[in-house]
N, C-alpha and C positions, 0 to 999 in steps of 0.2 A: 617383528619384521614380516612382510608379505612375501612368500617364497613360492615359486612354481617349479615343480620337478618334472622334467621331461625325460622320460625312459620308457622303452617298450618292454621291459622286464617288470611284471607287476609285483613280484616279491621285493624287487629292489625299491620300488616306489613306496610299497607298504612300510618296509623297514625304515627307510629315511624319513618318511612322513611322520612315523611314530617318534623317532629319536628327536626331531626338530620341533614336533608339537610339544613335547614334554619340556622342552627349554622355552616355551612361550611363544613360538612362532606361529603364524597362520600359514598353513601349507595346502596346496592343491597339486593334483597330479594329472599329467596328460601323457599318452602313449606315443604321440607322433610330433615331429617338429613342425609340420604344416599346421596342426591345430594349435601349437604354441604361437606361431606367427599370426594366426587369425586373433587370437587372444590380445596379442601386443599391439595389434592394429587398432585396438579399441582404446583410446588414450585414458579413459576413466577407470579401466580396469587392469592397468599395468602392475605387475608386481615389482619389488624393489631389487629382487634377486631371482635369477633363473639357475637352476641346477640341471645342466644339459648333458646328456649322454652323447658319445661321438658316433655310435653305430646303431642305426635302426634297422639294419637288415637290407637285402637286396631290393632294388627298385624304389627305395625310400630316401629322402633327403637325409644327408649325413650331418653331424653336429657342426663341422667346420662351415659347411654351406649355410645352415641355420644360423650360426653366429654372425656371420657377415650381414645377413639380412636383419637380424635383430639389432645389430649396431646401426644399421642404416636407418632403422625406425627410431632408435633412442641411443645416442652415443654414450649417455651416462649410465646406461643399463649395466648392472653388475652380473657377470655370467661365470658360474663355477662348472668346469668340465668334469665329467666322469669318463675314466679311460679304462679300457680292458688291458690284458697283457699284451705287450707287443705293439701298443699304439702310442708310445711315447712321442715319437716323431710328430704324429697328427696333434698330440696335445701341445707340443712346443709351437707348432704352427697357429694353434688356436690362441696361445698366449700373445703371439705377435699381432693377431687380429684384434686383440683387446680383451681376452678373457682375464678374469681376476686371479684365477688359480686353478689348478686341476688336482684330482684325487684319483688314485688307482683303486679299481674295485678289487678288494681282497677281503680278508677276514676282518680287518680293522677299518672297514670303510665308514662304519658309524661314528667313531672316535675321530677319524681324519676329516670327515665332512663337517662335523660338529666344530672342530677347531678352525677349519677354514671359513665356516660361516661367522664365527666369532670375529676372525680377522676382517672379514668383509664388512661385517656390521660396524666395527669400528671406523673403517675406511668411509662407509656411507655416512655415519654420523659427522666425521670431520668434514665431509664434502658438503653436507647440509648446512653445518655451521659457516663454512667458507662462503657458500652461496648467500646465507643470510647476512653475513657480514659486507658481502659486496653489494647486496641490496640496500642495506643500511648506508653504506658508503655512497650509493648512487643517490639515495633520498637526501643524505647531507649535503652532497655537492649541489643538488637541484635547490635545496633550501638556502645554501650559501650563496648560490647565483641570484636567487630571488631577493635575498636580503641586500647582496651587493648592489643590485639594480635599484632597489628602494634606496639604498645609501646614496647612489648617484642622483636619484630624483631629489632626495633630501638637500644634498649639497649642490643643486642646480644653481648657477650664477646667471642671473637674467639681466640683459641689456646689451645695447650695442653702442653705447656713447664713446668717443674717443678716449676720454680718460680711463673707462673700464677696460677697453680693448687693449690700450698700453700696459695695464697692470697684468691682464691675463697673459699678454705675450711674455712679460717678465716671468710670470708663474710658470709658463710652459718651458722657458728656457731654463729655469732653476729645477724643474722636475728631473732633467736628465742627469743633474750632477749629484752625486751622493755626498752632498755637504750641507751643512745647516742653513736655514733660511729664517730671517727675521721679518716678520709681517708688522708693519706700523700703520697706524691711523686712529681716527677717532672711534669712539665706542659706537657699535652698530653699523660699521662699514663692511662686515662680513669676513672677518679674518679667519674664522673657523671654515667658512666656505672655501676660502682660497687655500688653506692648508689642506682640505680634502682634495680639492682639484689638483694640487702639486702631487699629492700621494697618488691619486688615480691615474695620473699622466706619467708616473715614474715606473721604473722596472720593478718596484716593491708593491705594484697595484693588487697582486693577488694575496698579499700578506697584510696583517692587522694595521688598522689605523686607530690609534688610541689617544684619547683626548683627556687632558688633565687641566682643570681650571685652578691655577695656583692661589688665586685670591679666594676661592671658595672652601679651601681645606685649611684647618687651623695648623699653624706651624709645627705643633708637636706631632700631628698625624701625617704631615706631608711626607716625611722620611719613610713611614711605613707604607704609605700609598705608593710611593715611587720605587722603592727599593725592596718592599716586601718584609716579612717578619717571620721568624722561626716560631715554632709552637712554644707557648708560655713565655714569649718575649716579655710580656706583662702578665700580671696574675690572671690565669685562666684564658689568656689570648690564643686564638687558634692559629695554625699556620697560614701564611697569606702571600700568594704571589704579588710581586710588585708591577707596577706598570711598565717598567723597562724590560722585564722578562716576558710580559704579556705581548709587548711590541716588538719582540726579538725578530729580526730580519724585515720589519716593517718600518712604520712612522710613528713617532711619539710627538703629539702637538702639545707644547707647554703654553697654555694661554695665560695672560697677564703675568709673564715671567718677572717683571719688575717687583711684584709683591713679595718675592722671596727675601728672607732676611740675609744679611751678609755672610753669616756663618753657613747658612745652607747654600747660598751661592757658590761657595768654595767647594762644597761637596759635588753640587751638580756639574761644576767646571771639570772636576777630575773625572767624573763618570763620562761625560761628553768627550773628553780628551782621550781617555784610555779604553772606554767602553767595557769596564768591569766594576764590580762592586760587590759589597756584602750585604746580606739581608740584616735587618735589626736583630742584634743579639746572636747573629751567625758568625762563622769563622771561615766559611768556604768562599773563595773568590768566584764570582759567577760572571762569565763573559757574555756579551751579547753583541749583536749588530744592529743597531738602532739609528735611523736617520732622525734628526731633530729639526722640528719647526717650531719656532717660539714666535709669540705675538705680545704686543703691549700698546696701550693707548697712552702711556706715561711719556713724559719728557725725559728721555733717558740721558740726553746730554746734561740737563740740569742735575738729575740724580747722580750722574758721575761726577759732575763738579762738586757736588755736596757730600760725596763720599757714601752714597746710599746704594749704589750700583757699581759693581766691579768692572774696572776697564778691561781686564783680561777675559771676563766672561762675555762682555759685550763683543770684543774681538773675535771670540770663538763662535758666537751664535750669529753674527752678522756678516757671514761669509757673502751672502747676498741679502740686501734689504729691498723690500718692496713696500712702497707707500700706496695704501688703498685710497681712492678718492672719496671725499665725503659726497653725500647725495647732492648737496647744492652745487657741486661741480659736475653732475650729470644728470640734471633735471630732465633731459630728454628720455631718460630710461623710466620715468615714473609712470607712464602709462602702462608699459609692459610689466613692470613690478606690480602695478595694481591688479592686472589681469591675473597674474601668477598667484598673488596672495588670495584672491577671491576664489579662484579654482581649489587651491589647497585647502582653504578653510571649509569650503562646501563639501570636499570629499572626506575631511576629517570628522566634521561635526553633523550628525544626523539633523534633518530639519532645516539646514541652512541652504537657501536657494543662491546659486551664483548669479549675482545681479551686475549689470554693467555700470560703470562710474560715468555720470553725466559729464558733458563738456564743462559745465559750471564748476562742478566739483573737481575735475581735473585742473581747472585754472587756479582754484583755491589751493589745490595741492602744490602746484607749480610755483606759486609765490609765497610758500612757506619755508623758513630757513632750515628746517630739520636738524636740530641739535642732536637728536637720537639717531639720525641717518636712516638707513634702511630697516633697521629693527623698529624704529619708531613708526615708519610708514606701514609696516606689517601689522603692528598693534592698532593703528588708526583705521586700516581697512577692515579688519576683523571686528573692531567695535562698531564701525559703521554698518557692516552686514547684519548686527544684531539689532541695530537701531532703525534701520530703514523700513518704512511702512509701504513704499510703493514699488514700482518695477524698476526703478533706477536708485543708485546712491547719489544723493543730492548734497550740496553744501551744508545744509542743516544737520545732516546726518554725521558729519565729520567732527570728531571730538578734538577740535583745534582751537586755540585761543583766537579771539576776534583781532583782526589786523588793527594795529594801532594807527591813530589818525596822525598824519605827518603834515605839520604847517608848511604850506607852500604859496605859490602865487595867487592861487584863487582866493584864499583867505586874506592875504595882505594886499593884494593888488600889484605886487612887485613881480616883475617878469624878467628881470635882468639875468636870472640863473637859467633860462631856458626851461627844459623838461626836468631838471634836477633841482631838488629843494636844498636848503642850506645845509642840512646834515650830510647829504650825499656828496656836496662839493667839498665839505671839510674832510670826510672819509677818504675821498679820492686824493686830496692834497696830503692827508697823513700817510697814506699807502704809499704814494710816490717818494716822499721823504725817506721812508723806511727802506724802500727798494733801492734808492740812490745810495744810502749809507751802507747797506748790506754789500752792495756790488763794489763800492769804493774800499771795503774791509774784507773782500774776498769771502763774504758770507760768514765771516767770524762774528758771532753775535755779541760777545763781550765787547769787542773792539767797536762795533756799530753802536752799541749802547753808549759807550763812552763819548764817541763822536757826536752822538745826538744830545748828549747831557742828560740821559736817562739812566736809571737803575736798571740792572740786569732783568730783574722781576717785571719791571715796566715793559721793556722790550719784548720779553717773552710773552707777556699778555697781548701785545699788539701783534706779535708774530702769529699766535693762534688766532686772534680775531680775524685777521685778514688772510689767513691760510696761506702765509707767504712761503711755507715749505713746498707747495705745489708749483711755485715759480722759481724754484732754485734751479739754475742751469746745470 
């Protein structure tokens, strides 16, 4: 430790300097408080500890005055006061002003100063560790804020169509309630984006958002993944925290929830209901506070009718259900989505230039049915950026199937259907029949199928084909 001794008695300085030097400290001596203040004013040469005498004789700055000025220069500077007999009152005043300790000048001054310096050195080390931890905490908070902002950018939902705005309004309402949400829609409609949006709009926004794709994890591993495992739960298996524990006080997003087996659905139901569980091969009950958001593109009604999905689990996770619109119902969002995917791909991949999408290419995109929805559009735009050779993305750059030729009035000479060809008229009539039956049967699909003379599976196929769920009142 770097120590400065300030005392006008040369023999005291020499004696204490010898004691402290033998203990491994770097020691310097000054005879006046004024000289010590000048040294401290130079920030690059400040000591870690000042051993300061109280009395420098008539006409000289005393130790109490010097202490006040030293603390004004550096509030964290440690100061050890040396007192003569009869100056205890002054020493107490010095302690109130921030001195670390005081030692009386007597025959045992060497031992007393050594002991006091040891205590102060421990305090300085603890303070340094505290500062380091605080600095690390600030760095981690800064890093957290950075990644949180990147997460918000990653989960950015693009578009302003009426169908999208309606779904977003429902998501915003759901965010305020600490209850499960079920997101439904076709593949690629952005269910994870909506789950993240709900989390970031909720009171849990500063807590973890944990994603689990139930379809991507083997059934035997899903329990370990969600609930965790004790060490040696299996031969040589390490201890592992489960996603429920990681998501404590935050949000757990269970994607493709319909892919769970019936046995595992029962386990998940209990955890969602009671918010506690045991790790695999564990005996301790672990309590958590986790908000569940589930998602699926499966026909849950059919799965429940066939006994593949538990009714009680559906009731638990479907406190609020939000249907996400397919891209064909929000075609007006395609230009904005294209711009978004162009910019993101150009930022992520070196050498990719952000090109504009030509009007002809936009027209081609607007007339495609998008079975893979927004995810498919993203892949198409990224592929087009790698294929384009000019300064625009053109129709020939888009990896889309060629439009099918539709027989119509020009080929046959028949014009009685107006602007719609025969398949369009048939589809419109078919759709109107389905809607009429569903409305008459209060949207009970089994009754509607019976009324139309169709099998249930046939009606479900047509239900999906015409996206009738979006028209349900």
